[in-house]
TORPA-4810 file (N, C-alpha, C, O; in nm, 3 decimals):
<nodes>
NODE_1_-0.085_1.295_0.432_0.021_1.232_0.509_-0.036_1.190_0.644_-0.092_1.272_0.717_V
NODE_2_-0.022_1.064_0.676_-0.060_1.015_0.808_0.063_1.022_0.897_0.159_0.948_0.877_L
NODE_3_0.060_1.109_0.993_0.173_1.126_1.086_0.173_1.013_1.188_0.068_0.972_1.238_R
NODE_4_0.293_0.962_1.219_0.312_0.855_1.319_0.220_0.736_1.291_0.163_0.679_1.384_A
NODE_5_0.207_0.699_1.165_0.119_0.589_1.126_0.159_0.458_1.194_0.074_0.372_1.218_A
NODE_6_0.287_0.443_1.226_0.333_0.321_1.292_0.277_0.306_1.433_0.282_0.198_1.490_D
NODE_7_0.225_0.414_1.489_0.169_0.410_1.623_0.016_0.403_1.623_-0.046_0.398_1.729_K
NODE_8_-0.044_0.404_1.503_-0.190_0.401_1.491_-0.240_0.259_1.470_-0.171_0.177_1.408_L
NODE_9_-0.359_0.230_1.520_-0.422_0.101_1.493_-0.476_0.103_1.350_-0.482_0.209_1.287_S
NODE_10_-0.516_-0.012_1.302_-0.573_-0.020_1.168_-0.699_0.066_1.158_-0.720_0.133_1.057_L
NODE_11_-0.781_0.064_1.261_-0.903_0.146_1.262_-0.867_0.295_1.261_-0.928_0.372_1.188_V
NODE_12_-0.769_0.335_1.342_-0.728_0.476_1.346_-0.673_0.521_1.211_-0.698_0.634_1.168_E
NODE_13_-0.598_0.435_1.145_-0.546_0.467_1.012_-0.662_0.488_0.915_-0.661_0.584_0.838_I
NODE_14_-0.760_0.400_0.918_-0.876_0.412_0.828_-0.951_0.542_0.853_-0.991_0.611_0.759_A
NODE_15_-0.971_0.577_0.979_-1.044_0.699_1.014_-0.966_0.822_0.968_-1.023_0.911_0.904_V
NODE_16_-0.838_0.827_1.000_-0.756_0.944_0.961_-0.744_0.956_0.810_-0.751_1.066_0.756_E
NODE_17_-0.727_0.844_0.741_-0.717_0.847_0.595_-0.848_0.898_0.534_-0.846_0.976_0.440_A
NODE_18_-0.960_0.854_0.587_-1.091_0.898_0.537_-1.108_1.049_0.553_-1.159_1.116_0.464_S
NODE_19_-1.065_1.101_0.667_-1.073_1.246_0.691_-0.990_1.322_0.587_-1.034_1.422_0.532_K
NODE_20_-0.868_1.273_0.562_-0.780_1.340_0.465_-0.837_1.330_0.324_-0.828_1.427_0.247_L
NODE_21_-0.894_1.217_0.288_-0.953_1.200_0.155_-1.069_1.298_0.137_-1.081_1.361_0.033_V
NODE_22_-1.153_1.309_0.238_-1.265_1.404_0.231_-1.215_1.547_0.211_-1.268_1.621_0.128_E
NODE_23_-1.112_1.586_0.287_-1.057_1.721_0.274_-0.996_1.742_0.135_-1.009_1.849_0.076_K
NODE_24_-0.928_1.639_0.085_-0.865_1.650_-0.048_-0.972_1.666_-0.156_-0.957_1.749_-0.245_A
NODE_25_-1.077_1.587_-0.148_-1.184_1.596_-0.248_-1.253_1.732_-0.242_-1.301_1.782_-0.344_R
NODE_26_-1.259_1.790_-0.123_-1.321_1.922_-0.106_-1.221_2.035_-0.132_-1.254_2.153_-0.120_A
NODE_27_-1.097_1.995_-0.170_-0.989_2.091_-0.196_-0.963_2.182_-0.076_-0.943_2.302_-0.090_K
NODE_28_-0.964_2.119_0.043_-0.943_2.194_0.167_-0.821_2.146_0.245_-0.807_2.180_0.363_K
NODE_29_-0.734_2.069_0.181_-0.612_2.025_0.248_-0.515_2.141_0.263_-0.497_2.221_0.171_L
NODE_30_-0.454_2.150_0.379_-0.347_2.249_0.400_-0.216_2.184_0.359_-0.204_2.061_0.361_R
NODE_31_-0.117_2.264_0.321_0.010_2.209_0.272_0.073_2.112_0.371_0.127_2.010_0.330_E
NODE_32_0.067_2.141_0.499_0.128_2.051_0.599_0.056_1.917_0.608_0.109_1.823_0.666_E
NODE_33_-0.063_1.908_0.551_-0.136_1.781_0.552_-0.100_1.691_0.434_-0.138_1.574_0.432_E
NODE_34_-0.027_1.743_0.336_0.013_1.659_0.223_0.162_1.666_0.193_0.206_1.619_0.088_F
NODE_35_0.240_1.722_0.284_0.385_1.727_0.264_0.456_1.667_0.386_0.400_1.658_0.495_S
NODE_36_0.581_1.628_0.363_0.662_1.574_0.472_0.649_1.425_0.494_0.690_1.374_0.598_G
NODE_37_0.594_1.354_0.397_0.580_1.209_0.411_0.712_1.138_0.385_0.807_1.197_0.334_G
NODE_38_0.716_1.009_0.421_0.835_0.928_0.396_0.806_0.809_0.305_0.897_0.747_0.250_T
NODE_39_0.676_0.776_0.290_0.634_0.657_0.215_0.495_0.685_0.157_0.409_0.741_0.225_F
NODE_40_0.474_0.646_0.032_0.344_0.666_-0.033_0.285_0.532_-0.073_0.357_0.440_-0.113_T
NODE_41_0.153_0.521_-0.063_0.080_0.408_-0.121_-0.006_0.466_-0.231_-0.091_0.552_-0.207_I
NODE_42_0.016_0.419_-0.353_-0.059_0.468_-0.469_-0.149_0.356_-0.520_-0.101_0.251_-0.561_S
NODE_43_-0.281_0.379_-0.517_-0.377_0.276_-0.556_-0.437_0.309_-0.691_-0.528_0.391_-0.702_N
NODE_44_-0.386_0.244_-0.795_-0.441_0.259_-0.929_-0.545_0.152_-0.958_-0.610_0.154_-1.063_M
NODE_45_-0.562_0.058_-0.865_-0.661_-0.047_-0.882_-0.801_0.009_-0.895_-0.884_-0.047_-0.967_G
NODE_46_-0.828_0.118_-0.827_-0.960_0.180_-0.836_-0.986_0.237_-0.975_-1.101_0.265_-1.011_T
NODE_47_-0.880_0.254_-1.052_-0.892_0.304_-1.189_-0.878_0.191_-1.292_-0.853_0.215_-1.410_L
NODE_48_-0.896_0.065_-1.244_-0.892_-0.054_-1.330_-0.753_-0.086_-1.383_-0.741_-0.158_-1.482_E
NODE_49_-0.648_-0.036_-1.320_-0.510_-0.064_-1.361_-0.461_-0.187_-1.285_-0.467_-0.190_-1.162_I
NODE_50_-0.414_-0.289_-1.358_-0.370_-0.413_-1.293_-0.231_-0.401_-1.233_-0.205_-0.458_-1.127_E
NODE_51_-0.142_-0.328_-1.300_-0.005_-0.316_-1.252_0.059_-0.192_-1.311_0.028_-0.154_-1.424_S
NODE_52_0.147_-0.128_-1.236_0.218_-0.010_-1.284_0.345_0.006_-1.203_0.361_-0.057_-1.098_F
NODE_53_0.435_0.091_-1.250_0.559_0.117_-1.179_0.553_0.257_-1.118_0.564_0.356_-1.190_T
NODE_54_0.536_0.265_-0.987_0.527_0.397_-0.923_0.665_0.463_-0.912_0.766_0.395_-0.895_P
NODE_55_0.666_0.594_-0.921_0.789_0.672_-0.909_0.791_0.738_-0.771_0.692_0.797_-0.729_I
NODE_56_0.903_0.727_-0.703_0.918_0.781_-0.568_0.900_0.932_-0.569_0.954_1.002_-0.654_I
NODE_57_0.823_0.980_-0.473_0.805_1.124_-0.453_0.919_1.176_-0.367_0.922_1.152_-0.246_N
NODE_58_1.012_1.246_-0.427_1.127_1.299_-0.355_1.076_1.400_-0.250_0.992_1.482_-0.286_I
NODE_59_1.120_1.400_-0.128_1.232_1.327_-0.067_1.192_1.197_0.002_1.266_1.151_0.089_P
NODE_60_1.080_1.138_-0.033_1.038_1.013_0.031_1.134_0.900_-0.002_1.216_0.913_-0.093_E
NODE_61_1.123_0.790_0.071_1.216_0.679_0.053_1.159_0.564_-0.029_1.234_0.483_-0.083_T
NODE_62_1.025_0.556_-0.038_0.965_0.445_-0.112_0.820_0.475_-0.147_0.757_0.564_-0.090_A
NODE_63_0.769_0.398_-0.244_0.629_0.408_-0.284_0.580_0.268_-0.322_0.649_0.193_-0.391_I
NODE_64_0.460_0.234_-0.275_0.400_0.105_-0.305_0.286_0.127_-0.403_0.191_0.200_-0.374_L
NODE_65_0.295_0.063_-0.519_0.189_0.072_-0.619_0.096_-0.047_-0.606_0.141_-0.161_-0.612_G
NODE_66_-0.034_-0.020_-0.589_-0.134_-0.125_-0.570_-0.223_-0.130_-0.693_-0.280_-0.029_-0.735_V
NODE_67_-0.236_-0.250_-0.749_-0.318_-0.267_-0.869_-0.455_-0.324_-0.837_-0.489_-0.351_-0.722_G
NODE_68_-0.532_-0.342_-0.943_-0.669_-0.394_-0.935_-0.669_-0.542_-0.894_-0.582_-0.618_-0.936_K
NODE_69_-0.766_-0.581_-0.814_-0.784_-0.723_-0.780_-0.861_-0.788_-0.894_-0.968_-0.742_-0.934_I
NODE_70_-0.803_-0.897_-0.946_-0.867_-0.967_-1.058_-0.875_-1.117_-1.029_-0.800_-1.170_-0.947_I
NODE_71_-0.966_-1.185_-1.098_-0.974_-1.331_-1.091_-0.872_-1.389_-1.187_-0.865_-1.348_-1.303_D
NODE_72_-0.793_-1.486_-1.138_-0.693_-1.553_-1.221_-0.690_-1.701_-1.188_-0.714_-1.739_-1.073_K
NODE_73_-0.661_-1.784_-1.288_-0.645_-1.926_-1.257_-0.516_-1.948_-1.177_-0.414_-1.885_-1.203_P
NODE_74_-0.524_-2.038_-1.079_-0.408_-2.070_-0.996_-0.412_-2.217_-0.962_-0.520_-2.278_-0.957_A
NODE_75_-0.297_-2.275_-0.937_-0.291_-2.414_-0.896_-0.301_-2.418_-0.744_-0.218_-2.361_-0.673_V
NODE_76_-0.406_-2.488_-0.694_-0.429_-2.502_-0.551_-0.445_-2.650_-0.520_-0.539_-2.714_-0.567_V
NODE_77_-0.352_-2.705_-0.441_-0.354_-2.848_-0.408_-0.359_-2.935_-0.534_-0.433_-3.034_-0.539_N
NODE_78_-0.281_-2.897_-0.635_-0.273_-2.975_-0.758_-0.389_-2.956_-0.854_-0.394_-3.020_-0.959_G
NODE_79_-0.483_-2.868_-0.820_-0.599_-2.843_-0.905_-0.600_-2.696_-0.949_-0.551_-2.608_-0.878_Q
NODE_80_-0.657_-2.672_-1.066_-0.670_-2.534_-1.112_-0.798_-2.476_-1.053_-0.906_-2.535_-1.061_I
NODE_81_-0.782_-2.358_-0.992_-0.897_-2.289_-0.931_-0.884_-2.140_-0.958_-0.774_-2.090_-0.983_A
NODE_82_-0.996_-2.071_-0.954_-0.994_-1.926_-0.972_-0.967_-1.861_-0.838_-1.031_-1.894_-0.738_V
NODE_83_-0.871_-1.770_-0.836_-0.834_-1.699_-0.714_-0.828_-1.549_-0.741_-0.805_-1.507_-0.854_R
NODE_84_-0.850_-1.471_-0.637_-0.835_-1.326_-0.644_-0.685_-1.295_-0.637_-0.616_-1.345_-0.548_K
NODE_85_-0.636_-1.213_-0.730_-0.494_-1.180_-0.736_-0.479_-1.030_-0.751_-0.556_-0.965_-0.822_V
NODE_86_-0.379_-0.974_-0.684_-0.352_-0.832_-0.693_-0.201_-0.812_-0.702_-0.125_-0.873_-0.627_M
NODE_87_-0.158_-0.728_-0.795_-0.017_-0.695_-0.806_0.016_-0.574_-0.719_-0.059_-0.476_-0.716_N
NODE_88_0.128_-0.583_-0.650_0.183_-0.466_-0.580_0.328_-0.452_-0.625_0.399_-0.551_-0.641_V
NODE_89_0.371_-0.328_-0.643_0.507_-0.300_-0.687_0.567_-0.199_-0.591_0.506_-0.095_-0.564_V
NODE_90_0.686_-0.228_-0.540_0.754_-0.138_-0.449_0.873_-0.074_-0.519_0.960_-0.144_-0.570_L
NODE_91_0.876_0.059_-0.520_0.995_0.131_-0.565_1.059_0.189_-0.440_0.993_0.258_-0.362_S
NODE_92_1.188_0.160_-0.422_1.257_0.206_-0.301_1.389_0.272_-0.339_1.457_0.229_-0.432_A
NODE_93_1.423_0.377_-0.267_1.550_0.447_-0.288_1.660_0.366_-0.219_1.668_0.362_-0.097_D
NODE_94_1.744_0.303_-0.299_1.849_0.216_-0.244_1.960_0.293_-0.173_2.047_0.233_-0.111_H
NODE_95_1.957_0.422_-0.181_2.052_0.501_-0.100_2.007_0.503_0.046_2.086_0.532_0.135_R
NODE_96_1.879_0.472_0.068_1.822_0.477_0.203_1.779_0.339_0.252_1.796_0.306_0.369_V
NODE_97_1.722_0.259_0.161_1.664_0.129_0.197_1.738_0.018_0.122_1.745_0.021_-0.001_V
NODE_98_1.792_-0.077_0.195_1.857_-0.192_0.135_1.753_-0.277_0.061_1.640_-0.292_0.107_D
NODE_99_1.791_-0.333_-0.053_1.699_-0.412_-0.133_1.642_-0.533_-0.060_1.526_-0.568_-0.080_G
NODE_100_1.722_-0.596_0.026_1.674_-0.711_0.102_1.565_-0.666_0.201_1.465_-0.735_0.218_V
NODE_101_1.584_-0.552_0.264_1.483_-0.499_0.356_1.354_-0.467_0.280_1.245_-0.493_0.329_L
NODE_102_1.368_-0.410_0.160_1.250_-0.380_0.078_1.177_-0.509_0.041_1.054_-0.514_0.044_A
NODE_103_1.252_-0.614_0.005_1.191_-0.743_-0.029_1.121_-0.804_0.092_1.014_-0.863_0.078_A
NODE_104_1.179_-0.790_0.210_1.115_-0.842_0.331_0.986_-0.764_0.362_0.889_-0.822_0.410_K
NODE_105_0.986_-0.635_0.334_0.864_-0.555_0.350_0.755_-0.608_0.258_0.640_-0.625_0.301_F
NODE_106_0.789_-0.634_0.132_0.691_-0.689_0.038_0.642_-0.826_0.082_0.523_-0.857_0.071_L
NODE_107_0.732_-0.908_0.133_0.696_-1.040_0.181_0.597_-1.029_0.298_0.497_-1.101_0.301_Q
NODE_108_0.624_-0.940_0.393_0.534_-0.919_0.507_0.399_-0.865_0.460_0.294_-0.908_0.508_K
NODE_109_0.402_-0.770_0.365_0.278_-0.715_0.310_0.195_-0.825_0.245_0.074_-0.833_0.266_T
NODE_110_0.259_-0.909_0.165_0.192_-1.021_0.099_0.128_-1.113_0.202_0.011_-1.151_0.188_K
NODE_111_0.203_-1.149_0.304_0.150_-1.240_0.406_0.030_-1.179_0.479_-0.067_-1.249_0.506_N
NODE_112_0.035_-1.051_0.510_-0.076_-0.986_0.579_-0.199_-0.976_0.489_-0.311_-0.996_0.535_L
NODE_113_-0.178_-0.947_0.360_-0.291_-0.938_0.269_-0.355_-1.075_0.243_-0.476_-1.085_0.222_L
NODE_114_-0.274_-1.178_0.244_-0.326_-1.313_0.222_-0.397_-1.368_0.346_-0.481_-1.458_0.335_E
NODE_115_-0.366_-1.315_0.463_-0.430_-1.356_0.587_-0.472_-1.229_0.662_-0.410_-1.193_0.762_T
NODE_116_-0.578_-1.162_0.614_-0.615_-1.031_0.671_-0.650_-1.035_0.819_-0.644_-0.932_0.887_P
NODE_117_-0.686_-1.152_0.870_-0.712_-1.164_1.013_-0.590_-1.117_1.093_-0.604_-1.057_1.199_Y
NODE_118_-0.470_-1.145_1.040_-0.347_-1.104_1.109_-0.329_-0.953_1.112_-0.258_-0.901_1.198_N
NODE_119_-0.392_-0.880_1.019_-0.387_-0.734_1.023_-0.451_-0.682_1.150_-0.404_-0.586_1.211_L
NODE_120_-0.559_-0.745_1.190_-0.630_-0.704_1.311_-0.549_-0.741_1.434_-0.543_-0.665_1.530_V
NODE_121_-0.486_-0.858_1.431_-0.407_-0.904_1.546_-0.282_-0.820_1.569_-0.240_-0.802_1.683_L
NODE_122_-0.221_-0.769_1.459_-0.097_-0.694_1.472_-0.120_-0.546_1.491_-0.024_-0.472_1.515_T
NODE_123_-0.244_-0.497_1.482_-0.269_-0.354_1.498_-0.284_-0.318_1.643_-0.305_-0.201_1.676_S
</nodes>
């Protein structure tokens, strides 16, 4: 769990996440380091999974499932070209998060991933 992630820069998030991953792999995470989250990002792309439906970890409010980046044909300026494509799926608890807000989150995520330079500018 990254505490106060909304207040961290992109670099700080990467550093803190790396520390937690190392501790998890070494089986040295303390319970307070993996409990109390509100949102999960689950990356199955590293396991060659293109798309999946993530299940919310109760009592969290949402989970984002990230799939593998693959080459796919796409129409660009009227021509067919190969582009990198990645599926993301958001499961959100509608008792807490309105569907329109969840869709806007996905839209913002898509825009940031398509223009990663903006990730640096907004951090």
